[in-house]
BALOMAR-706202 format. One line per field, with one value per residue (C-alpha): residue number from 1; chain; x, y, z. Coordinates in nm, 3 decimals. Each point is the difference from the previous one (the first is absolute). Last residue first. Example, Ala and Ser with C-alpha at 12.3 -4.5 7.8 and 13.67 -1.06 7.14 Angstrom:
REM BALOMAR-706202
seq <- 2_1
mol <- A_A
u <- 1.367_-0.137
v <- -0.106_-0.344
w <- 0.714_0.066
//
This chain:
REM BALOMAR-706202
seq <- 399_398_397_396_395_394_393_392_391_390_389_388_387_386_385_384_383_382_381_380_379_378_377_376_375_374_373_372_371_370_369_368_367_366_365_364_363_362_361_360_359_358_357_356_355_354_353_352_351_350_349_348_347_346_345_344_343_342_341_340_339_338_337_336_335_334_333_332_331_330_329_328_327_326_325_324_323_322_321_320_319_318_317_316_315_314_313_312_311_310_309_308_307_306_305_304_303_302_301_300_299_298_297_296_295_294_293_292_291_290_289_288_287_286_285_284_283_282_281_280_279_278_277_276_275_274_273_272_271_270_269_268_267_266_265_264_263_262_261_260_259_258_257_256_255_254_253_252_251_250_249_248_247_246_245_244_243_242_241_240_239_238_237_236_235_234_233_232_231_230_229_228_227_226_225_224_223_222_221_220_219_218_217_216_215_214_213_212_211_210_209_208_207_206_205_204_203_202_201_200_199_198_197_196_195_194_193_192_191_190_189_188_187_186_185_184_183_182_181_180_179_178_177_176_175_174_173_172_171_170_169_168_167_166_165_164_163_162_161_160_159_158_157_156_155_154_153_152_151_150_149_148_147_146_145_144_143_142_141_140_139_138_137_136_135_134_133_132_131_130_129_128_127_126_125_124_123_122_121_120_119_118_117_116_115_114_113_112_111_110_109_108_107_106_105_104_103_102_101_100_99_98_97_96_95_94_93_92_91_90_89_88_87_86_85_84_83_82_81_80_79_78_77_76_75_74_73_72_71_70_69_68_67_66_65_64_63_62_61_60_59_58_57_56_55_54_53_52_51_50_49_48_47_46_45_44_43_42_41_40_39_38_37_36_35_34_33_32_31_30_29_28_27_26_25_24_23_22_21_20_19_18_17_16_15_14_13_12_11_10_9_8_7_6_5_4_3_2_1
mol <- A_A_A_A_A_A_A_A_A_A_A_A_A_A_A_A_A_A_A_A_A_A_A_A_A_A_A_A_A_A_A_A_A_A_A_A_A_A_A_A_A_A_A_A_A_A_A_A_A_A_A_A_A_A_A_A_A_A_A_A_A_A_A_A_A_A_A_A_A_A_A_A_A_A_A_A_A_A_A_A_A_A_A_A_A_A_A_A_A_A_A_A_A_A_A_A_A_A_A_A_A_A_A_A_A_A_A_A_A_A_A_A_A_A_A_A_A_A_A_A_A_A_A_A_A_A_A_A_A_A_A_A_A_A_A_A_A_A_A_A_A_A_A_A_A_A_A_A_A_A_A_A_A_A_A_A_A_A_A_A_A_A_A_A_A_A_A_A_A_A_A_A_A_A_A_A_A_A_A_A_A_A_A_A_A_A_A_A_A_A_A_A_A_A_A_A_A_A_A_A_A_A_A_A_A_A_A_A_A_A_A_A_A_A_A_A_A_A_A_A_A_A_A_A_A_A_A_A_A_A_A_A_A_A_A_A_A_A_A_A_A_A_A_A_A_A_A_A_A_A_A_A_A_A_A_A_A_A_A_A_A_A_A_A_A_A_A_A_A_A_A_A_A_A_A_A_A_A_A_A_A_A_A_A_A_A_A_A_A_A_A_A_A_A_A_A_A_A_A_A_A_A_A_A_A_A_A_A_A_A_A_A_A_A_A_A_A_A_A_A_A_A_A_A_A_A_A_A_A_A_A_A_A_A_A_A_A_A_A_A_A_A_A_A_A_A_A_A_A_A_A_A_A_A_A_A_A_A_A_A_A_A_A_A_A_A_A_A_A_A_A_A_A_A_A_A_A_A_A_A_A_A_A_A_A_A_A_A_A_A_A_A_A_A_A_A_A_A_A
u <- 5.941_0.269_0.256_0.185_0.289_0.116_0.333_0.093_0.298_-0.036_0.231_-0.158_0.089_-0.016_-0.326_0.042_-0.046_-0.352_-0.169_-0.117_0.329_0.243_0.187_-0.108_0.256_-0.163_0.135_-0.206_0.046_-0.276_-0.082_-0.243_-0.202_-0.282_0.161_0.325_0.301_-0.108_0.259_-0.098_0.282_-0.075_0.184_-0.188_0.073_-0.254_-0.031_-0.195_-0.038_-0.002_0.068_-0.094_0.029_-0.256_-0.054_-0.378_0.001_0.275_-0.222_-0.281_0.249_0.120_-0.355_-0.082_0.308_-0.060_0.228_0.174_-0.001_0.278_0.021_0.316_0.005_0.226_-0.138_0.167_-0.245_0.045_-0.197_0.285_0.252_0.269_0.029_0.055_-0.178_-0.316_-0.234_0.185_-0.223_0.101_-0.113_-0.185_-0.266_-0.087_-0.255_-0.151_-0.219_0.058_-0.157_-0.345_-0.276_0.120_0.290_-0.243_0.157_0.262_0.127_0.311_0.083_0.297_0.083_0.288_0.004_0.299_-0.052_0.059_-0.323_0.093_0.309_0.222_-0.066_0.026_-0.218_0.076_-0.180_-0.344_-0.224_-0.195_-0.203_-0.194_-0.178_-0.209_-0.267_-0.154_-0.305_-0.120_-0.196_0.022_-0.195_0.116_0.143_-0.181_0.134_-0.340_0.090_0.102_0.324_0.273_0.282_-0.068_-0.338_-0.267_-0.151_-0.268_-0.217_-0.031_0.349_0.204_0.224_0.208_0.196_0.258_0.137_0.294_0.085_0.255_0.108_0.126_-0.001_-0.331_0.109_-0.051_-0.183_-0.164_-0.173_-0.150_-0.198_-0.266_-0.085_-0.298_-0.073_-0.309_-0.008_-0.337_-0.164_0.010_-0.236_-0.320_0.142_0.044_0.161_0.121_0.211_0.238_0.209_0.198_0.034_-0.334_-0.031_0.146_-0.279_0.082_0.114_-0.090_-0.054_-0.217_0.142_-0.071_0.238_0.139_0.199_0.102_0.187_0.245_0.204_-0.238_-0.269_-0.212_-0.041_-0.248_0.021_-0.268_0.023_-0.280_0.146_-0.090_0.300_0.332_0.219_0.351_0.104_-0.168_-0.330_0.140_0.116_-0.229_-0.089_0.142_0.350_0.340_0.001_-0.043_0.321_0.179_-0.039_-0.144_0.189_0.354_-0.073_-0.062_0.371_0.021_0.113_-0.136_-0.279_0.233_0.024_-0.375_-0.079_-0.343_-0.170_-0.349_-0.083_0.055_0.071_-0.376_-0.058_-0.371_-0.295_-0.280_-0.090_0.183_-0.101_0.176_-0.010_0.184_-0.102_-0.237_-0.190_-0.043_0.200_-0.102_0.196_-0.088_0.165_0.125_0.336_0.175_-0.232_0.157_0.226_0.179_0.329_-0.047_0.230_0.067_0.330_0.042_0.149_0.300_0.213_-0.247_-0.045_0.013_0.263_-0.065_0.229_-0.206_-0.323_0.134_0.146_-0.355_0.024_-0.153_-0.333_-0.228_-0.301_-0.132_-0.302_-0.036_-0.325_-0.041_-0.302_0.050_-0.212_-0.335_-0.362_-0.007_-0.018_0.280_0.230_-0.045_0.037_0.344_0.122_0.015_0.319_0.121_0.310_0.152_0.280_0.167_0.234_0.274_0.226_0.304_0.243_0.357_0.162_0.363_-0.064_-0.366_-0.013_0.300_0.311_0.069_-0.368_-0.179_-0.296_-0.175_-0.280_-0.238_-0.242_-0.257_-0.163_-0.311_-0.178_-0.344_-0.153_-0.348_-0.159_0.291_0.090_-0.343_0.040_0.237_-0.212_-0.308_0.164_0.088_-0.367_-0.081_-0.130_0.255_-0.005_-0.371_-0.009_0.252_-0.185_-0.341_0.125_0.169_-0.311_-0.219_0.222_-0.075_-0.379_0.019_0.149
v <- 16.122_-0.212_0.117_-0.280_0.071_-0.288_-0.006_-0.203_-0.143_-0.242_-0.247_-0.144_-0.318_0.045_-0.046_-0.210_-0.317_0.110_-0.117_0.358_0.064_-0.291_0.075_0.285_0.131_0.217_0.259_0.182_0.290_0.071_0.322_0.025_0.291_0.039_-0.161_0.156_-0.127_-0.362_-0.150_-0.268_-0.187_-0.212_-0.261_-0.161_-0.277_-0.050_-0.303_-0.060_-0.356_-0.253_0.226_-0.104_0.321_0.071_-0.163_-0.014_-0.381_0.043_0.233_-0.257_-0.265_0.222_0.065_-0.370_-0.103_0.237_0.291_-0.022_0.299_0.097_0.243_0.019_0.205_0.195_0.221_0.241_0.166_0.303_0.037_-0.107_0.245_0.042_-0.374_-0.026_-0.250_0.078_-0.247_-0.221_-0.150_-0.297_-0.128_-0.244_0.039_-0.264_0.006_-0.274_-0.040_0.346_0.081_-0.120_-0.192_-0.360_0.043_-0.001_0.176_-0.101_0.179_0.049_0.213_-0.024_0.238_0.057_0.218_0.149_0.187_0.325_0.105_-0.216_0.214_-0.173_-0.358_0.096_-0.213_-0.281_-0.240_0.161_-0.191_0.044_-0.240_-0.012_-0.253_0.070_-0.166_0.073_0.013_0.110_-0.268_-0.029_0.112_-0.096_0.269_0.036_-0.177_-0.129_-0.358_0.118_0.168_-0.080_0.250_0.267_-0.144_0.268_0.032_-0.178_0.169_-0.131_0.127_-0.208_0.058_-0.202_0.087_-0.146_0.185_-0.017_0.270_0.066_0.358_0.099_0.356_-0.019_-0.303_-0.376_0.065_-0.275_0.015_-0.287_0.080_-0.157_0.212_0.004_0.183_0.002_0.234_0.055_0.019_0.319_-0.125_0.122_0.348_0.168_0.341_0.193_0.290_0.235_0.247_-0.060_-0.336_0.030_-0.286_-0.250_0.090_-0.068_-0.344_-0.291_-0.333_0.148_-0.144_-0.293_-0.012_-0.267_0.006_-0.282_0.060_-0.202_0.133_0.103_-0.241_-0.064_0.373_0.019_0.280_0.072_0.238_0.122_0.219_0.282_0.078_0.181_0.201_0.135_-0.212_-0.341_-0.162_-0.230_0.145_0.164_-0.301_-0.240_-0.108_0.174_0.072_-0.372_-0.119_0.318_-0.089_0.275_0.268_-0.123_-0.020_0.378_0.091_0.276_-0.215_0.098_-0.257_-0.302_-0.093_0.053_-0.290_0.025_-0.230_0.086_0.266_0.344_-0.175_-0.060_0.376_0.048_0.201_-0.120_-0.280_-0.149_-0.291_-0.099_-0.331_-0.079_0.329_-0.148_-0.191_0.304_0.300_0.277_0.177_0.290_0.094_0.282_-0.047_0.175_0.298_0.171_0.277_-0.039_-0.086_-0.281_-0.305_0.022_0.037_-0.048_-0.352_0.112_-0.231_-0.188_-0.378_-0.019_0.274_0.255_0.266_0.281_-0.156_-0.035_0.355_0.143_0.381_0.093_0.049_-0.198_0.059_-0.238_-0.039_-0.261_-0.057_-0.234_-0.073_-0.224_-0.194_0.010_0.062_0.361_0.122_-0.249_0.207_0.314_-0.198_-0.131_0.024_0.244_0.004_0.240_-0.038_0.247_-0.097_0.251_-0.171_0.144_-0.180_0.163_-0.024_0.126_-0.099_-0.057_-0.376_-0.089_-0.241_-0.209_0.093_0.217_0.075_0.265_-0.013_0.240_-0.097_0.232_-0.128_0.214_-0.180_0.076_-0.138_0.077_-0.187_0.028_-0.196_-0.045_0.366_0.103_0.367_0.076_-0.176_0.173_0.337_-0.099_-0.029_-0.324_0.083_-0.187_-0.308_-0.075_0.087_-0.272_-0.264_0.095_0.022_-0.339_-0.153_0.137_-0.090_-0.372_0.043_0.266_-0.239
w <- 0.108_-0.161_-0.259_-0.179_-0.240_-0.216_-0.186_-0.303_-0.186_-0.289_-0.174_-0.314_-0.188_-0.376_-0.187_-0.316_0.204_0.080_0.318_0.065_0.175_-0.054_0.324_0.227_0.250_0.263_0.243_0.261_0.240_0.249_0.180_0.290_0.142_0.253_0.303_-0.112_-0.192_-0.043_-0.234_-0.251_-0.172_-0.308_-0.204_-0.288_-0.251_-0.280_-0.224_-0.321_-0.125_-0.286_-0.296_-0.354_-0.200_-0.273_-0.340_0.038_0.035_0.261_0.200_0.018_0.114_0.285_0.117_-0.026_0.198_0.290_0.083_0.334_0.234_0.238_0.290_0.212_0.319_0.235_0.276_0.242_0.238_0.228_0.322_0.231_-0.147_0.272_0.038_-0.374_-0.227_0.198_-0.167_-0.245_-0.267_-0.214_-0.338_-0.222_-0.267_-0.258_-0.279_-0.214_-0.309_-0.140_-0.337_0.104_-0.180_-0.032_0.244_0.292_0.297_0.257_0.309_0.210_0.300_0.237_0.283_0.241_0.311_0.184_0.324_0.188_0.176_0.301_0.074_0.258_-0.105_-0.367_-0.219_-0.242_-0.235_0.000_-0.241_-0.320_-0.212_-0.321_-0.219_-0.309_-0.215_-0.340_-0.221_-0.343_-0.185_-0.379_-0.307_-0.350_-0.223_-0.335_-0.310_-0.098_0.094_0.349_0.105_0.253_0.059_0.261_0.102_0.022_0.346_0.202_0.259_0.359_0.085_0.246_0.301_0.246_0.311_0.236_0.298_0.241_0.254_0.274_0.065_0.345_0.130_0.187_0.201_-0.024_-0.325_-0.202_-0.338_-0.195_-0.312_-0.219_-0.304_-0.234_-0.326_-0.223_-0.300_-0.160_-0.342_-0.200_-0.273_0.164_0.046_0.337_-0.038_0.303_-0.118_0.180_-0.199_-0.319_-0.176_-0.182_-0.251_0.247_0.247_0.363_0.109_-0.234_0.179_0.275_0.320_0.230_0.295_0.231_0.324_0.232_0.323_0.210_0.293_0.279_-0.118_-0.310_-0.060_-0.290_-0.254_-0.260_-0.296_-0.231_-0.270_-0.236_-0.218_0.034_-0.236_0.083_0.177_0.033_-0.101_-0.271_-0.332_-0.252_-0.217_0.256_0.101_0.001_0.376_0.076_-0.174_0.107_0.366_0.217_0.190_-0.067_-0.374_-0.017_0.059_0.261_0.294_0.342_-0.028_-0.001_0.369_0.051_-0.232_-0.162_-0.254_0.129_0.262_-0.157_-0.332_-0.042_-0.022_0.072_-0.127_0.227_0.240_0.296_0.224_0.321_0.184_0.326_0.162_0.255_-0.269_-0.227_-0.118_-0.241_-0.273_-0.229_-0.328_-0.217_-0.170_-0.288_-0.041_-0.298_-0.129_-0.334_-0.167_-0.251_-0.002_0.372_0.187_0.375_-0.015_-0.207_-0.218_-0.220_-0.022_-0.379_-0.014_-0.276_0.159_-0.152_0.126_0.351_-0.014_-0.034_-0.023_0.335_0.174_0.231_0.225_0.260_0.228_0.274_0.190_0.297_0.217_0.303_0.247_-0.181_0.103_-0.127_0.360_0.067_-0.223_0.211_0.321_-0.087_-0.358_-0.289_-0.204_-0.271_-0.215_-0.248_-0.243_-0.232_-0.246_-0.223_-0.246_-0.157_-0.289_-0.028_-0.329_-0.104_-0.011_0.049_-0.297_0.117_0.197_0.304_-0.019_0.202_0.231_0.237_0.238_0.188_0.262_0.182_0.288_0.203_0.302_0.146_0.291_0.147_0.284_0.239_-0.019_0.121_0.090_-0.286_-0.261_0.135_-0.052_-0.358_-0.093_-0.185_-0.349_-0.207_0.220_-0.011_-0.368_-0.081_0.197_-0.140_-0.358_0.020_0.153_-0.282_-0.295_0.006_0.030_-0.267_-0.260
//
């Protein structure tokens, strides 16, 4: 255990005890960024009707690079700490995919990421080790990140997996990640992660627990990205993932009546492209995105997810930094999960859908306000739950 904790402690300690005067003198070596995010939700119909609920997130990011990082024989050291508060509108809404990507099940403070990265072969190969958010590089479409619904960050079919989720917000695991730049447009990335992030028995704080039965999660992604100019988006990627451990089958049992064990794996495809841009104002453009993924129906509720939408940068010429985004997120429930519910006398619902319209206005360099509307159909995949219409606002304070 200590051999895993040692590098994390060294990297974190290095940052915490750096004098601020040095940070000012060597701006290329030390970087500090902060964000405080506050979301409010109310329901025009559904469980949140006549309520006002909130989600709060404090996000602090530290980077060490340049000569200071090279003294530790790495190119970059990164530490991200987070603290959360709020009264959990996701849980009150009971949507299978959630409604707010800043909410956590247990409000706490933790080290979210802490890793070091080093490049080899003239920068073509890079290796990263530490606490790592796989969704920071895998399963990402820049055109969808403004949306508040969690499914537009990482596909619901992957987010649902594992004993404590995969290594994504809000709990990450120790990871070894490699990226190989095949040429200017193609890159291949793979990561080997601890199969159980954190400690499921202790949801608060930061925990690194490596048990023999945790297994691993292996994920790989091949991507093509081309930019004729800095304002153009053009990306296609295909990824696959697999847990080394087996999981209880949702329906099949052995001769003793115990669930049989089945593999847990999946694949995904994503793409985004700029369809239009203003010839007079290059920042004004329209992007589209499409994301879909599949997961094993033997052990997972959702066997497929789909996300599609558009992003308009600078919807008004006078508001070039504003963003208008529209998205649809759908998840399909697998046959075994549905059959298991029928045997228990519960609803047989094939899918949950969420429609989202969001407008983000940058008021100042340090402040943005975002209005958001979501319509959730079959929330929680229960026919007895009525469709919900939700209104939200996000306040972002950067420093």
